[in-house]
C-alpha positions in Angstrom: 11.7 -18.0 -2.8 8.5 -20.0 -3.3 7.3 -19.8 -6.9 3.7 -20.2 -5.9 4.0 -17.3 -3.5 5.4 -15.1 -6.3 2.5 -16.1 -8.6 -0.1 -15.3 -5.9 1.7 -12.0 -5.3 1.1 -11.1 -8.9 -2.6 -11.9 -9.0 -3.9 -11.1 -5.5 -6.0 -7.9 -5.3 -3.9 -4.8 -4.8 -4.6 -3.6 -1.3 -2.8 -3.9 2.0 -3.3 -2.4 5.5 -3.7 1.3 5.5 -2.9 3.9 8.1 -4.3 7.1 6.6 -6.1 8.8 3.8 -5.9 6.3 0.9 -8.4 3.6 1.6 -9.7 2.0 -1.7 -13.1 3.4 -2.7 -15.1 0.6 -1.1 -16.9 -0.1 2.1 -15.1 -1.3 5.2 -16.7 -4.7 4.8 -15.4 -5.1 1.2 -12.0 -3.8 2.3 -12.0 -6.3 5.2 -12.6 -9.2 2.8 -9.5 -8.2 0.9 -7.4 -7.8 4.0 -8.4 -11.2 5.4 -8.4 -13.2 2.2 -7.0 -16.6 3.0 -4.8 -16.5 -0.1 -2.9 -13.5 1.3 -1.0 -15.8 3.7 0.7 -17.5 0.7 2.8 -14.4 0.0 2.4 -12.3 3.2 3.8 -15.2 5.3 2.5 -13.8 8.6 3.8 -16.6 10.8 7.3 -16.3 9.3 7.2 -12.5 9.8 6.3 -12.9 13.5 8.9 -15.6 14.0 11.6 -13.3 12.5 10.7 -10.6 15.0 11.6 -12.9 17.9 9.1 -11.2 20.2 9.6 -11.1 24.0 6.7 -12.2 26.2 6.5 -8.7 27.8 7.0 -6.8 24.6 4.6 -3.8 23.8 3.8 -3.4 20.1 2.0 -0.8 18.1 0.6 -2.1 14.8 0.0 1.1 12.9 -2.6 0.7 10.1 -3.9 -2.4 11.8 -7.1 -2.6 9.7 -9.1 -5.7 10.7 -6.3 -6.9 13.0 -4.6 -9.3 10.5 -1.3 -8.8 12.2 -2.4 -7.3 15.5 -4.1 -10.5 16.7 -1.2 -12.7 15.7 1.2 -10.4 17.4 -0.9 -10.3 20.6 -0.5 -14.1 20.9 3.2 -13.7 21.2 3.7 -10.3 23.0 2.7 -8.6 26.2 0.4 -5.9 24.8 -0.6 -4.8 21.3 -2.1 -1.5 20.2 -4.1 -1.9 17.0 -3.9 1.5 15.5 -6.0 2.8 12.6 -7.9 5.9 11.5 -11.0 3.8 10.4 -13.4 3.2 13.3 -15.3 0.5 11.4 -12.2 -1.5 10.7 -11.2 -1.2 14.4 -14.6 -2.6 15.4 -13.9 -5.6 13.3 -10.4 -5.9 14.7 -11.8 -6.0 18.2 -14.0 -9.0 17.5 -12.6 -12.1 19.0 -9.3 -10.3 19.8 -7.0 -11.5 22.6 -7.4 -9.6 25.8 -4.0 -8.0 25.5 -4.9 -6.2 22.2 -6.5 -2.8 22.5 -7.7 -0.6 19.6 -6.6 3.0 19.1 -8.5 5.4 16.8 -5.6 7.5 15.4 -5.5 10.7 13.3 -3.9 10.6 9.9 -1.0 12.6 11.3 -0.8 11.2 14.8 -0.8 7.5 15.9 -1.8 8.7 19.4 0.6 6.3 21.2 1.7 6.5 24.8 5.1 8.4 25.1 8.0 6.1 25.8 5.8 3.0 26.0 6.3 1.1 22.8 9.0 -1.5 22.2 8.1 -2.2 18.6 6.3 0.0 16.1 5.1 -2.3 13.3 4.0 -1.2 9.8 2.8 -3.5 7.0 1.9 -2.0 3.7 1.1 1.3 5.4 4.0 3.8 5.4 3.5 4.9 1.8 0.0 6.2 2.8 1.3 8.6 5.4 1.8 12.2 4.5 4.5 14.4 6.1 6.5 11.4 7.2 9.4 13.4 8.8 6.9 14.8 11.4 5.3 11.4 11.8 8.7 9.8 12.5 9.2 12.4 15.4 6.0 11.2 17.0 7.1 7.6 16.6 10.5 8.4 18.2 8.7 9.9 21.2 6.6 6.8 21.6 9.5 4.4 21.5 10.8 2.9 24.8 14.6 2.8 25.3 16.0 0.1 23.0 12.8 0.2 20.8 12.6 -0.5 17.1 10.5 0.3 14.1 9.6 -2.5 11.7 8.5 -1.6 8.1 7.1 -4.0 5.6 6.0 -2.5 2.3 5.5 -3.3 -1.3 8.6 -3.3 -3.5 8.7 -0.4 -5.9 8.2 -2.3 -9.2 5.5 -3.1 -11.6 3.1 -5.4 -9.7 -0.7 -5.5 -9.5 -0.2 -5.5 -5.7 -0.6 -2.4 -3.6 -0.6 1.1 -5.1 0.9 1.9 -8.5 4.7 2.2 -8.6 4.5 6.0 -8.6 2.9 5.8 -5.1 5.2 3.2 -3.6 8.3 3.9 -1.6 11.5 2.3 -2.6 13.5 0.5 0.0 16.3 3.0 -0.5 14.0 5.9 0.1 12.6 4.4 3.3 16.1 3.8 4.6 17.2 7.4 3.7 14.1 8.8 5.4 14.7 6.9 8.7 18.4 7.8 8.6 17.4 11.5 8.4 15.1 10.9 11.3 17.8 9.6 13.5 17.5 5.8 12.9 19.7 3.2 11.3 18.9 0.0 9.4 19.6 -2.7 12.0 18.3 -5.7 10.1 16.5 -6.8 6.9 14.8 -10.0 5.7 14.3 -11.1 2.1 11.9 -14.0 2.4 8.8 -12.0 1.3 8.2 -12.2 -2.5 6.4 -8.9 -2.9 7.7 -6.8 -0.1 10.8 -5.6 1.7 11.1 -6.1 5.4 13.2 -3.6 7.3 14.0 -3.2 11.0 15.2 0.2 12.3 16.8 1.3 15.6 17.9 4.6 16.9 21.4 5.7 15.9 24.3 5.7 18.3 22.5 3.7 21.0 24.6 3.3 24.1 24.0 0.9 27.0 25.0 1.4 30.6 23.5 1.8 34.0 19.8 2.7 33.7 19.6 2.0 30.0 18.3 -0.9 28.0 19.7 -3.2 25.3 18.2 -3.3 21.9 15.4 -5.8 21.1 16.9 -9.4 20.8 19.9 -8.4 23.0 20.6 -8.5 26.8 23.3 -7.0 29.0 26.5 -8.9 29.2 27.2 -10.0 32.8 30.2 -8.2 34.2 31.9 -11.5 34.9 31.5 -12.8 31.3 32.8 -10.1 28.9 35.4 -12.5 27.6 32.7 -14.8 26.3 31.6 -12.4 23.5 33.7 -13.2 20.4 32.4 -11.1 17.5 30.2 -8.2 16.6 27.3 -10.3 15.4 26.9 -11.6 18.9 27.4 -8.3 20.8 27.0 -4.6 20.5 27.5 -1.7 23.0 27.8 -4.0 26.1 24.9 -6.3 25.0 24.8 -9.8 23.6 22.2 -11.6 21.5 19.6 -13.4 23.7 19.2 -17.2 23.4 15.7 -16.6 22.2 16.9 -14.6 19.2 18.9 -17.6 18.1 15.9 -20.0 18.5 13.7 -17.6 16.6 15.9 -18.0 13.5 16.0 -21.7 14.1 19.7 -21.5 15.0 21.3 -22.9 18.1 23.0 -20.3 20.3 26.8 -20.8 20.8 27.2 -22.8 24.0 30.1 -20.6 25.1 27.9 -17.6 25.2 25.2 -19.1 27.4 27.0 -21.4 29.8 24.4 -21.2 32.6 
């Protein structure tokens, strides 16, 4: 882990994107300057985050707690459509400025992201989830918004003594977040550890099955009927799906040639 990034994590002002109810007591303009501070990139690593997501060109993403569009605009350059969701209308106006055409803003309620049912491939949170009250009910609304094979990505501050984000008493531990999503019918599918101040978790629905009329998880594709013998281990396949070639390239790894002979 980069030592400079860790140092910046310790000294950078303590605010992230916010979805509901706990904006710092300052104007939207002041808050926007904190969100868009160039120094944030040293520890937030937005390009690495997006690369790790291995987005598909047609993917539909909901960035909940989008703020000024720090991530929404970046995501829109890689995906098919991005909903920038926030409860602050002034921040959404800033997000809309110079935004890609495939990014649309959504003025949400604190207890409802107001997303289209069954239309979202990836729900994305960054430094937001700890602000949301009554999360079990909120998770139900997220589940209804997810398309088949969809996922929920949560990046949030580590629950330790840091002058970043809220005080430790307000932060959610990684273990608590995993437990909450498990109770809501999700499982931890993947985690990344390259962020110095935050955990980075990817959740999918439990017991996902693939068959006629269903979809594979993000980063996977259906195994052709004539090629089942090509899949050699569980890291390359699950429930009749195999990892896509793009998922290997996103992690800077070459896909096994025997899996993609065409």
